[in-house]
N, CA, C and O atoms as a printed pandas DataFrame, in Angstrom:
     atom_number atom_name residue_name chain_id  residue_number  x_coord  y_coord  z_coord
0              1         N          MET        A               1   67.578  -28.784   56.162
1              2        CA          MET        A               1   67.028  -27.577   55.177
2              3         C          MET        A               1   67.090  -27.620   54.389
3              4         O          MET        A               1   67.833  -28.594   54.271
4              5         N          ASN        A               2   66.764  -27.121   52.931
5              6        CA          ASN        A               2   67.300  -26.950   51.866
6              7         C          ASN        A               2   66.893  -25.091   51.281
7              8         O          ASN        A               2   65.845  -24.467   51.119
8              9         N          LEU        A               3   68.642  -24.707   51.090
9             10        CA          LEU        A               3   68.301  -23.633   51.213
10            11         C          LEU        A               3   69.093  -22.704   49.546
11            12         O          LEU        A               3   69.700  -21.701   49.171
12            13         N          HIS        A               4   68.219  -24.519   48.908
13            14        CA          HIS        A               4   68.395  -23.645   47.139
14            15         C          HIS        A               4   67.400  -23.290   46.773
15            16         O          HIS        A               4   66.404  -23.999   46.918
16            17         N          GLU        A               5   67.326  -21.742   46.013
17            18        CA          GLU        A               5   67.124  -20.878   46.002
18            19         C          GLU        A               5   65.984  -19.967   46.827
19            20         O          GLU        A               5   64.902  -19.424   46.601
20            21         N          LYS        A               6   67.171  -20.199   48.216
21            22        CA          LYS        A               6   66.355  -19.214   49.402
22            23         C          LYS        A               6   67.195  -17.978   48.912
23            24         O          LYS        A               6   68.023  -17.597   48.084
24            25         N          ILE        A               7   66.311  -17.560   50.140
25            26        CA          ILE        A               7   66.618  -15.399   50.218
26            27         C          ILE        A               7   67.971  -16.121   51.423
27            28         O          ILE        A               7   68.079  -16.806   52.440
28            29         N          ASN        A               8   68.793  -15.361   50.396
29            30        CA          ASN        A               8   70.330  -15.695   52.321
30            31         C          ASN        A               8   70.812  -14.653   52.224
31            32         O          ASN        A               8   71.977  -14.613   52.620
32            33         N          TYR        A               9   70.279  -13.461   51.737
33            34        CA          TYR        A               9   71.451  -12.066   52.517
34            35         C          TYR        A               9   70.730  -10.853   51.736
35            36         O          TYR        A               9   70.437  -11.033   50.553
36            37         N          VAL        A              10   70.555  -10.128   52.105
37            38        CA          VAL        A              10   70.725   -8.850   52.009
38            39         C          VAL        A              10   71.122   -7.346   52.210
39            40         O          VAL        A              10   71.154   -6.908   53.360
40            41         N          GLU        A              11   71.392   -6.628   51.269
41            42        CA          GLU        A              11   72.392   -5.766   51.286
42            43         C          GLU        A              11   71.851   -4.464   51.333
43            44         O          GLU        A              11   70.963   -4.338   50.490
44            45         N          PHE        A              12   72.053   -3.456   51.997
45            46        CA          PHE        A              12   71.548   -2.052   52.138
46            47         C          PHE        A              12   72.994   -0.687   52.663
47            48         O          PHE        A              12   73.811   -0.324   53.510
48            49         N          GLY        A              13   72.362   -0.451   51.313
49            50        CA          GLY        A              13   72.993    1.391   51.424
50            51         C          GLY        A              13   72.857    1.959   52.249
51            52         O          GLY        A              13   71.721    2.031   52.717
52            53         N          SER        A              14   74.176    2.815   52.996
53            54        CA          SER        A              14   73.776    3.790   53.907
54            55         C          SER        A              14   75.065    4.877   53.110
55            56         O          SER        A              14   76.055    4.653   52.414
56            57         N          PRO        A              15   74.471    5.984   53.603
57            58        CA          PRO        A              15   75.632    7.311   53.182
58            59         C          PRO        A              15   76.734    7.371   54.792
59            60         O          PRO        A              15   77.811    7.845   54.430
60            61         N          ASP        A              16   76.768    7.122   56.014
61            62        CA          ASP        A              16   77.108    6.962   56.882
62            63         C          ASP        A              16   77.162    5.513   57.621
63            64         O          ASP        A              16   76.397    5.094   58.490
64            65         N          LEU        A              17   78.484    4.752   56.924
65            66        CA          LEU        A              17   78.328    3.223   57.824
66            67         C          LEU        A              17   78.353    3.204   59.029
67            68         O          LEU        A              17   77.823    2.225   59.555
68            69         N          ALA        A              18   79.029    4.362   60.014
69            70        CA          ALA        A              18   79.477    4.680   61.179
70            71         C          ALA        A              18   78.593    4.757   62.050
71            72         O          ALA        A              18   78.753    4.427   63.225
72            73         N          ALA        A              19   77.095    5.406   61.340
73            74        CA          ALA        A              19   76.112    5.933   62.604
74            75         C          ALA        A              19   75.539    4.601   62.698
75            76         O          ALA        A              19   75.531    3.985   63.764
76            77         N          THR        A              20   74.696    3.787   60.798
77            78        CA          THR        A              20   74.033    2.495   61.200
78            79         C          THR        A              20   74.804    1.796   61.764
79            80         O          THR        A              20   74.374    0.915   62.509
80            81         N          ARG        A              21   75.738    1.923   61.634
81            82        CA          ARG        A              21   77.063    0.865   63.085
82            83         C          ARG        A              21   76.430    0.884   64.579
83            84         O          ARG        A              21   75.713   -0.008   65.032
84            85         N          ALA        A              22   76.712    1.728   65.067
85            86        CA          ALA        A              22   76.523    2.203   66.026
86            87         C          ALA        A              22   75.074    2.066   66.605
87            88         O          ALA        A              22   74.681    1.649   67.695
88            89         N          PHE        A              23   74.409    2.557   65.505
89            90        CA          PHE        A              23   72.859    2.190   65.967
90            91         C          PHE        A              23   72.406    0.880   66.261
91            92         O          PHE        A              23   71.709    0.638   67.246
92            93         N          PHE        A              24   72.849   -0.141   65.283
93            94        CA          PHE        A              24   72.171   -2.074   64.981
94            95         C          PHE        A              24   73.053   -2.222   66.836
95            96         O          PHE        A              24   72.377   -2.728   67.732
96            97         N          GLU        A              25   74.217   -1.832   67.088
97            98        CA          GLU        A              25   75.174   -2.278   67.729
98            99         C          GLU        A              25   74.297   -1.178   69.418
99           100         O          GLU        A              25   73.751   -0.735   70.428
100          101         N          ALA        A              26   74.393   -1.222   69.246
101          102        CA          ALA        A              26   73.593   -0.348   70.557
102          103         C          ALA        A              26   72.078   -0.637   70.871
103          104         O          ALA        A              26   71.822   -0.663   72.075
104          105         N          ALA        A              27   70.917   -0.882   69.923
105          106        CA          ALA        A              27   69.412   -1.273   69.313
106          107         C          ALA        A              27   69.803   -2.070   69.988
107          108         O          ALA        A              27   69.865   -2.026   71.216
108          109         N          PHE        A              28   70.134   -2.941   69.268
109          110        CA          PHE        A              28   69.526   -4.618   69.030
110          111         C          PHE        A              28   71.312   -6.220   69.243
111          112         O          PHE        A              28   71.391   -7.433   69.046
112          113         N          GLY        A              29   72.356   -5.052   69.748
113          114        CA          GLY        A              29   73.272   -6.488   70.393
114          115         C          GLY        A              29   74.434   -6.646   69.340
115          116         O          GLY        A              29   75.522   -7.108   69.684
116          117         N          TRP        A              30   74.114   -6.159   67.752
117          118        CA          TRP        A              30   74.721   -6.576   66.826
118          119         C          TRP        A              30   75.907   -6.627   66.540
119          120         O          TRP        A              30   76.381   -5.497   66.658
120          121         N          THR        A              31   76.693   -7.393   66.205
121          122        CA          THR        A              31   78.155   -7.160   66.183
122          123         C          THR        A              31   78.587   -7.483   64.120
123          124         O          THR        A              31   78.015   -8.268   63.364
124          125         N          PHE        A              32   80.035   -6.295   63.734
125          126        CA          PHE        A              32   80.044   -6.370   61.985
126          127         C          PHE        A              32   80.941   -7.275   62.040
127          128         O          PHE        A              32   81.278   -8.028   62.955
128          129         N          ALA        A              33   81.282   -7.155   61.057
129          130        CA          ALA        A              33   82.593   -7.592   60.088
130          131         C          ALA        A              33   83.079   -6.589   58.646
131          132         O          ALA        A              33   82.750   -6.783   57.476
132          133         N          ASP        A              34   83.871   -5.599   59.151
133          134        CA          ASP        A              34   84.373   -4.595   58.147
134          135         C          ASP        A              34   85.192   -5.420   57.323
135          136         O          ASP        A              34   86.109   -6.189   57.613
136          137         N          TYR        A              35   84.544   -5.021   55.964
137          138        CA          TYR        A              35   85.337   -5.464   54.969
138          139         C          TYR        A              35   85.681   -4.114   53.587
139          140         O          TYR        A              35   85.104   -4.078   52.500
140          141         N          GLY        A              36   86.616   -3.265   54.007
141          142        CA          GLY        A              36   87.275   -2.192   53.987
142          143         C          GLY        A              36   86.449   -1.112   53.973
143          144         O          GLY        A              36   85.257   -1.419   53.945
144          145         N          PRO        A              37   86.710    0.147   53.983
145          146        CA          PRO        A              37   86.504    0.839   54.197
146          147         C          PRO        A              37   85.059    1.473   54.276
147          148         O          PRO        A              37   84.571    2.183   55.155
148          149         N          ASP        A              38   84.469    0.959   52.980
149          150        CA          ASP        A              38   82.962    0.903   51.667
150          151         C          ASP        A              38   81.719   -0.789   52.468
151          152         O          ASP        A              38   80.573   -1.046   52.100
152          153         N          TYR        A              39   82.383   -1.411   53.336
153          154        CA          TYR        A              39   81.686   -2.771   53.424
154          155         C          TYR        A              39   81.179   -3.056   54.931
155          156         O          TYR        A              39   82.173   -3.109   55.655
156          157         N          ILE        A              40   79.993   -3.258   55.663
157          158        CA          ILE        A              40   80.371   -4.000   56.912
158          159         C          ILE        A              40   79.625   -4.900   56.992
159          160         O          ILE        A              40   78.721   -4.536   56.241
160          161         N          ALA        A              41   79.229   -6.256   57.545
161          162        CA          ALA        A              41   78.593   -7.139   57.599
162          163         C          ALA        A              41   78.185   -7.651   58.798
163          164         O          ALA        A              41   78.894   -7.812   59.791
164          165         N          PHE        A              42   76.313   -8.057   58.611
165          166        CA          PHE        A              42   76.502   -9.204   59.458
166          167         C          PHE        A              42   76.077  -10.106   59.510
167          168         O          PHE        A              42   75.711  -10.666   58.477
168          169         N          SER        A              43   75.847  -10.957   61.335
169          170        CA          SER        A              43   75.316  -11.948   60.850
170          171         C          SER        A              43   74.444  -12.842   61.638
171          172         O          SER        A              43   73.761  -12.028   62.261
172          173         N          ASN        A              44   74.027  -14.080   62.012
173          174        CA          ASN        A              44   72.974  -14.985   62.939
174          175         C          ASN        A              44   72.031  -13.503   63.570
175          176         O          ASN        A              44   72.009  -13.123   64.740
176          177         N          GLU        A              45   71.404  -12.955   62.536
177          178        CA          GLU        A              45   70.420  -12.323   63.181
178          179         C          GLU        A              45   69.102  -11.749   62.478
179          180         O          GLU        A              45   68.544  -10.657   62.374
180          181         N          GLY        A              46   68.842  -13.450   61.928
181          182        CA          GLY        A              46   68.144  -13.885   61.562
182          183         C          GLY        A              46   67.943  -14.240   60.096
183          184         O          GLY        A              46   67.371  -15.210   59.600
184          185         N          LEU        A              47   68.646  -13.065   59.450
185          186        CA          LEU        A              47   68.980  -13.003   58.278
186          187         C          LEU        A              47   70.449  -12.284   57.754
187          188         O          LEU        A              47   70.574  -11.071   57.588
188          189         N          ASP        A              48   71.421  -13.192   57.553
189          190        CA          ASP        A              48   72.806  -12.577   57.000
190          191         C          ASP        A              48   72.855  -11.219   56.164
191          192         O          ASP        A              48   71.703  -11.179   55.731
192          193         N          GLY        A              49   73.342  -10.363   55.798
193          194        CA          GLY        A              49   74.121   -8.984   55.438
194          195         C          GLY        A              49   75.012   -8.035   55.163
195          196         O          GLY        A              49   76.189   -8.265   55.439
196          197         N          GLY        A              50   74.626   -6.716   54.537
197          198        CA          GLY        A              50   75.605   -6.225   55.214
198          199         C          GLY        A              50   75.285   -4.483   54.808
199          200         O          GLY        A              50   74.567   -4.115   53.878
200          201         N          PHE        A              51   75.921   -3.704   55.640
201          202        CA          PHE        A              51   75.739   -2.221   54.331
202          203         C          PHE        A              51   77.311   -1.725   53.478
203          204         O          PHE        A              51   78.541   -1.684   53.524
204          205         N          PHE        A              52   76.147   -1.439   52.765
205          206        CA          PHE        A              52   77.365   -0.718   51.592
206          207         C          PHE        A              52   77.972    1.039   51.121
207          208         O          PHE        A              52   77.377    1.662   50.241
208          209         N          ARG        A              53   78.622    1.359   51.510
209          210        CA          ARG        A              53   78.160    2.575   51.333
210          211         C          ARG        A              53   77.895    3.943   50.118
211          212         O          ARG        A              53   78.536    4.506   49.230
212          213         N          SER        A              54   77.049    3.988   50.510
213          214        CA          SER        A              54   76.247    4.653   48.935
214          215         C          SER        A              54   75.081    5.233   49.212
215          216         O          SER        A              54   74.347    4.865   50.129
216          217         N          PRO        A              55   74.740    6.591   48.090
217          218        CA          PRO        A              55   74.200    8.152   48.941
218          219         C          PRO        A              55   72.558    7.493   49.104
219          220         O          PRO        A              55   71.660    8.177   49.595
220          221         N          LEU        A              56   72.307    5.902   48.556
221          222        CA          LEU        A              56   70.543    5.820   48.459
222          223         C          LEU        A              56   70.717    4.862   50.071
223          224         O          LEU        A              56   71.568    4.342   50.792
224          225         N          VAL        A              57   69.075    5.131   49.945
225          226        CA          VAL        A              57   68.623    4.045   50.878
226          227         C          VAL        A              57   67.302    3.771   50.606
227          228         O          VAL        A              57   66.590    4.278   49.740
228          229         N          SER        A              58   66.953    2.658   51.680
229          230        CA          SER        A              58   66.018    1.951   51.389
230          231         C          SER        A              58   64.634    2.685   51.748
231          232         O          SER        A              58   64.955    3.291   52.771
232          233         N          SER        A              59   63.269    2.991   51.508
233          234        CA          SER        A              59   62.233    3.752   52.214
234          235         C          SER        A              59   61.217    2.458   51.576
235          236         O          SER        A              59   61.600    1.827   50.592
236          237         N          SER        A              60   60.129    2.204   52.131
237          238        CA          SER        A              60   58.679    2.058   51.385
238          239         C          SER        A              60   58.366    2.980   50.888
239          240         O          SER        A              60   57.658    2.707   49.918
240          241         N          ASP        A              61   58.539    4.236   51.048
241          242        CA          ASP        A              61   57.427    5.107   50.134
242          243         C          ASP        A              61   58.094    5.277   48.829
243          244         O          ASP        A              61   57.351    5.958   48.122
244          245         N          ARG        A              62   59.148    4.962   48.218
245          246        CA          ARG        A              62   59.531    4.907   47.506
246          247         C          ARG        A              62   59.870    3.918   46.776
247          248         O          ARG        A              62   60.447    3.836   45.692
248          249         N          GLY        A              63   59.415    3.122   47.544
249          250        CA          GLY        A              63   59.195    1.533   46.553
250          251         C          GLY        A              63   60.284    0.541   47.151
251          252         O          GLY        A              63   60.740   -0.294   46.370
252          253         N          GLY        A              64   60.621    0.550   48.111
253          254        CA          GLY        A              64   61.973   -0.537   48.244
254          255         C          GLY        A              64   60.987   -1.151   49.172
255          256         O          GLY        A              64   59.924   -0.772   49.664
256          257         N          ALA        A              65   62.092   -2.806   49.276
257          258        CA          ALA        A              65   61.615   -3.168   50.186
258          259         C          ALA        A              65   61.461   -3.116   52.262
259          260         O          ALA        A              65   62.234   -2.810   53.170
260          261         N          LEU        A              66   60.518   -3.436   52.208
261          262        CA          LEU        A              66   60.687   -3.640   53.355
262          263         C          LEU        A              66   60.927   -4.440   55.039
263          264         O          LEU        A              66   59.973   -5.000   55.580
264          265         N          VAL        A              67   61.995   -4.393   55.553
265          266        CA          VAL        A              67   62.359   -5.265   56.120
266          267         C          VAL        A              67   61.954   -5.248   57.502
267          268         O          VAL        A              67   62.453   -4.394   58.235
268          269         N          VAL        A              68   60.951   -6.242   58.056
269          270        CA          VAL        A              68   60.524   -6.520   59.568
270          271         C          VAL        A              68   61.338   -7.448   60.669
271          272         O          VAL        A              68   62.072   -8.423   60.508
272          273         N          PHE        A              69   60.800   -6.569   62.148
273          274        CA          PHE        A              69   61.746   -7.553   62.766
274          275         C          PHE        A              69   60.690   -7.621   63.995
275          276         O          PHE        A              69   59.902   -6.931   64.642
276          277         N          TYR        A              70   61.326   -9.198   63.844
277          278        CA          TYR        A              70   59.254   -9.125   65.466
278          279         C          TYR        A              70   60.080   -9.104   66.754
279          280         O          TYR        A              70   61.124   -9.685   67.055
280          281         N          SER        A              71   59.522   -8.505   67.225
281          282        CA          SER        A              71   59.110   -8.288   69.140
282          283         C          SER        A              71   58.477   -8.804   69.781
283          284         O          SER        A              71   57.259   -8.878   69.617
284          285         N          ALA        A              72   58.981   -9.214   70.520
285          286        CA          ALA        A              72   57.996  -10.128   72.369
286          287         C          ALA        A              72   57.646   -8.765   72.852
287          288         O          ALA        A              72   56.418   -8.702   72.909
288          289         N          ALA        A              73   58.141   -7.760   73.187
289          290        CA          ALA        A              73   57.647   -6.564   73.418
290          291         C          ALA        A              73   58.119   -5.056   72.822
291          292         O          ALA        A              73   59.153   -4.389   72.834
292          293         N          LEU        A              74   56.115   -4.849   72.049
293          294        CA          LEU        A              74   57.032   -3.708   70.805
294          295         C          LEU        A              74   57.145   -2.108   72.021
295          296         O          LEU        A              74   57.499   -1.001   71.613
296          297         N          ASP        A              75   56.826   -2.351   73.199
297          298        CA          ASP        A              75   57.394   -1.198   73.586
298          299         C          ASP        A              75   58.472   -0.742   74.469
299          300         O          ASP        A              75   58.652    0.326   75.053
300          301         N          ASP        A              76   59.197   -1.924   74.406
301          302        CA          ASP        A              76   60.786   -1.671   75.190
302          303         C          ASP        A              76   61.831   -1.816   73.584
303          304         O          ASP        A              76   63.046   -2.010   73.587
304          305         N          THR        A              77   61.257   -1.713   72.755
305          306        CA          THR        A              77   62.040   -2.484   71.443
306          307         C          THR        A              77   61.986   -0.713   70.894
307          308         O          THR        A              77   63.065   -0.178   70.638
308          309         N          LEU        A              78   60.754    0.050   70.758
309          310        CA          LEU        A              78   60.429    1.180   70.139
310          311         C          LEU        A              78   61.603    2.194   70.582
311          312         O          LEU        A              78   62.379    2.939   69.984
312          313         N          ALA        A              79   61.195    1.645   72.751
313          314        CA          ALA        A              79   62.501    3.007   73.759
314          315         C          ALA        A              79   63.635    2.655   73.498
315          316         O          ALA        A              79   64.506    3.306   74.075
316          317         N          LYS        A              80   64.187    1.349   72.416
317          318        CA          LYS        A              80   65.625    0.953   72.959
318          319         C          LYS        A              80   65.922    1.423   71.345
319          320         O          LYS        A              80   67.081    1.125   71.052
320          321         N          VAL        A              81   65.347    1.939   70.452
321          322        CA          VAL        A              81   64.766    2.135   68.594
322          323         C          VAL        A              81   65.205    3.226   69.345
323          324         O          VAL        A              81   66.304    3.275   69.897
324          325         N          SER        A              82   64.435    4.019   69.367
325          326        CA          SER        A              82   64.512    6.140   69.818
326          327         C          SER        A              82   65.540    6.279   70.671
327          328         O          SER        A              82   65.998    7.421   70.720
328          329         N          ALA        A              83   66.253    5.139   71.641
329          330        CA          ALA        A              83   66.611    6.176   72.486
330          331         C          ALA        A              83   68.532    5.443   71.900
331          332         O          ALA        A              83   69.580    5.926   72.329
332          333         N          ALA        A              84   68.451    4.209   70.852
333          334        CA          ALA        A              84   69.564    5.064   69.867
334          335         C          ALA        A              84   70.677    5.320   68.780
335          336         O          ALA        A              84   71.791    5.060   68.323
336          337         N          GLY        A              85   68.556    6.608   68.681
337          338        CA          GLY        A              85   69.366    7.097   67.121
338          339         C          GLY        A              85   68.449    6.946   66.533
339          340         O          GLY        A              85   68.166    7.996   65.955
340          341         N          GLY        A              86   67.651    6.045   66.300
341          342        CA          GLY        A              86   66.599    5.231   65.836
342          343         C          GLY        A              86   65.408    6.941   66.245
343          344         O          GLY        A              86   65.176    7.552   67.288
344          345         N          ARG        A              87   64.933    7.133   64.706
345          346        CA          ARG        A              87   63.742    8.223   64.006
346          347         C          ARG        A              87   62.289    6.977   63.926
347          348         O          ARG        A              87   62.331    5.984   63.198
348          349         N          ILE        A              88   61.133    7.312   64.804
349          350        CA          ILE        A              88   60.247    6.805   64.631
350          351         C          ILE        A              88   59.235    7.338   63.777
351          352         O          ILE        A              88   58.621    8.237   64.352
352          353         N          VAL        A              89   58.711    7.051   62.263
353          354        CA          VAL        A              89   58.138    6.792   61.252
354          355         C          VAL        A              89   56.716    7.233   61.296
355          356         O          VAL        A              89   56.051    8.267   61.347
356          357         N          LYS        A              90   56.555    5.729   61.242
357          358        CA          LYS        A              90   54.810    5.248   61.844
358          359         C          LYS        A              90   54.878    4.873   63.140
359          360         O          LYS        A              90   55.352    3.741   63.234
360          361         N          PRO        A              91   54.575    5.400   64.259
361          362        CA          PRO        A              91   54.357    4.964   65.406
362          363         C          PRO        A              91   53.140    3.647   65.567
363          364         O          PRO        A              91   52.031    3.443   65.074
364          365         N          VAL        A              92   53.668    3.218   66.139
365          366        CA          VAL        A              92   52.639    2.324   67.014
366          367         C          VAL        A              92   50.822    2.473   66.030
367          368         O          VAL        A              92   49.868    3.252   66.027
368          369         N          PHE        A              93   51.289    0.991   65.224
369          370        CA          PHE        A              93   49.221    0.803   64.959
370          371         C          PHE        A              93   49.449   -0.136   64.289
371          372         O          PHE        A              93   50.326   -0.568   63.540
372          373         N          PRO        A              94   48.062   -0.515   64.862
373          374        CA          PRO        A              94   47.383   -1.994   64.775
374          375         C          PRO        A              94   47.104   -2.468   63.109
375          376         O          PRO        A              94   46.512   -1.606   62.460
376          377         N          PHE        A              95   47.473   -3.760   62.342
377          378        CA          PHE        A              95   47.669   -4.685   61.804
378          379         C          PHE        A              95   46.814   -5.687   61.471
379          380         O          PHE        A              95   46.799   -6.208   62.586
380          381         N          PRO        A              96   45.951   -6.503   60.700
381          382        CA          PRO        A              96   46.009   -8.065   60.727
382          383         C          PRO        A              96   46.612   -8.594   60.628
383          384         O          PRO        A              96   47.207   -8.936   59.606
384          385         N          GLY        A              97   46.848   -9.239   62.825
385          386        CA          GLY        A              97   47.651  -10.399   62.698
386          387         C          GLY        A              97   48.196   -9.940   64.368
387          388         O          GLY        A              97   48.277  -10.723   65.314
388          389         N          GLY        A              98   48.548   -8.368   64.393
389          390        CA          GLY        A              98   49.068   -7.757   65.769
390          391         C          GLY        A              98   49.346   -6.323   65.455
391          392         O          GLY        A              98   48.536   -5.749   64.727
392          393         N          ARG        A              99   50.527   -5.575   65.968
393          394        CA          ARG        A              99   51.057   -4.313   66.155
394          395         C          ARG        A              99   51.924   -4.029   65.780
395          396         O          ARG        A              99   52.779   -4.833   66.151
396          397         N          ARG        A             100   52.655   -2.673   64.701
397          398        CA          ARG        A             100   53.814   -2.583   64.705
398          399         C          ARG        A             100   54.161   -1.193   64.758
399          400         O          ARG        A             100   53.433   -0.312   65.215
400          401         N          PHE        A             101   55.509   -1.007   64.184
401          402        CA          PHE        A             101   56.113    0.599   63.880
402          403         C          PHE        A             101   56.923    0.636   63.177
403          404         O          PHE        A             101   57.391   -0.421   62.755
404          405         N          HIS        A             102   57.430    1.881   62.757
405          406        CA          HIS        A             102   58.522    1.545   61.073
406          407         C          HIS        A             102   59.449    3.092   62.365
407          408         O          HIS        A             102   59.364    3.965   63.229
408          409         N          PHE        A             103   60.438    2.059   61.143
409          410        CA          PHE        A             103   61.852    4.342   61.962
410          411         C          PHE        A             103   62.513    3.515   61.175
411          412         O          PHE        A             103   62.371    2.373   60.739
412          413         N          THR        A             104   63.617    4.776   61.073
413          414        CA          THR        A             104   64.575    4.602   60.714
414          415         C          THR        A             104   66.133    5.192   61.069
415          416         O          THR        A             104   66.519    6.249   61.567
416          417         N          GLU        A             105   66.921    3.825   60.497
417          418        CA          GLU        A             105   67.945    4.264   61.261
418          419         C          GLU        A             105   69.197    4.997   60.795
419          420         O          GLU        A             105   69.561    4.832   59.630
420          421         N          PRO        A             106   69.812    5.708   61.526
421          422        CA          PRO        A             106   70.362    7.378   60.758
422          423         C          PRO        A             106   70.995    6.938   59.604
423          424         O          PRO        A             106   71.018    7.739   58.670
424          425         N          GLY        A             107   71.311    6.275   59.510
425          426        CA          GLY        A             107   71.999    6.276   57.436
426          427         C          GLY        A             107   70.594    6.152   56.797
427          428         O          GLY        A             107   70.747    6.133   55.576
428          429         N          GLY        A             108   68.968    6.036   57.216
429          430        CA          GLY        A             108   68.145    6.176   56.401
430          431         C          GLY        A             108   67.862    5.541   56.168
431          432         O          GLY        A             108   66.901    5.731   55.423
432          433         N          ASN        A             109   68.184    4.148   56.393
433          434        CA          ASN        A             109   66.959    2.694   55.689
434          435         C          ASN        A             109   65.828    3.043   56.868
435          436         O          ASN        A             109   66.045    3.603   57.943
436          437         N          GLU        A             110   64.768    2.631   56.436
437          438        CA          GLU        A             110   63.918    2.432   57.272
438          439         C          GLU        A             110   63.460    0.651   57.271
439          440         O          GLU        A             110   63.263   -0.215   56.418
440          441         N          PHE        A             111   63.443    0.764   58.904
441          442        CA          PHE        A             111   62.342   -0.733   58.501
442          443         C          PHE        A             111   61.267   -1.005   60.331
443          444         O          PHE        A             111   61.147   -0.253   61.298
444          445         N          ALA        A             112   60.800   -2.178   60.096
445          446        CA          ALA        A             112   59.589   -1.681   60.804
446          447         C          ALA        A             112   59.639   -3.414   62.177
447          448         O          ALA        A             112   60.267   -4.459   62.006
448          449         N          VAL        A             113   59.196   -3.227   62.759
449          450        CA          VAL        A             113   59.066   -3.976   63.897
450          451         C          VAL        A             113   57.527   -4.305   64.048
451          452         O          VAL        A             113   56.678   -3.413   64.023
452          453         N          TRP        A             114   57.202   -5.726   64.216
453          454        CA          TRP        A             114   56.349   -6.024   64.416
454          455         C          TRP        A             114   55.678   -7.398   65.791
455          456         O          TRP        A             114   56.473   -8.319   65.976
456          457         N          SER        A             115   54.522   -7.451   66.511
457          458        CA          SER        A             115   54.465   -8.033   67.388
458          459         C          SER        A             115   53.312   -8.710   67.257
459          460         O          SER        A             115   52.648   -8.594   66.227
460          461         N          ASP        A             116   52.811   -9.729   68.568
461          462        CA          ASP        A             116   51.147   -9.845   68.384
462          463         C          ASP        A             116   50.994   -9.530   69.114
463          464         O          ASP        A             116   51.743   -9.244   70.048
464          465         N          PRO        A             117   49.375   -9.410   68.910
465          466        CA          PRO        A             117   48.014   -7.766   69.255
466          467         C          PRO        A             117   48.416   -8.066   70.920
467          468         O          PRO        A             117   48.897   -9.046   71.489
468          469         N          ALA        A             118   48.080   -7.054   71.270
469          470        CA          ALA        A             118   48.213   -6.732   72.781
470          471         C          ALA        A             118   47.544   -7.258   73.449
471          472         O          ALA        A             118   47.594   -7.052   74.662
């Protein structure tokens, strides 16, 4: 696979790294590596990346990029996101090609999850 000039890593700001970490560990089973008090990194989750301490977060309403997860069981994923402290900002809705919902994690970043049509 040629990785030259391909997207390789993504970073997000979070004002509360501990809450962000706890959410992704509980909802999706992610693990993190610490790089000092102001940075945590994840890997092997489809795309590697990290969170840095920042008062600013990513939201599609403010023009931020929207990272979208895939789920083979959308309702189950929605339940896990809610149970882990995610806030559903757009309930499940149909779109061309499937269904999806949007959520914010406790640090405030917006993400979406999509699935094939029901």
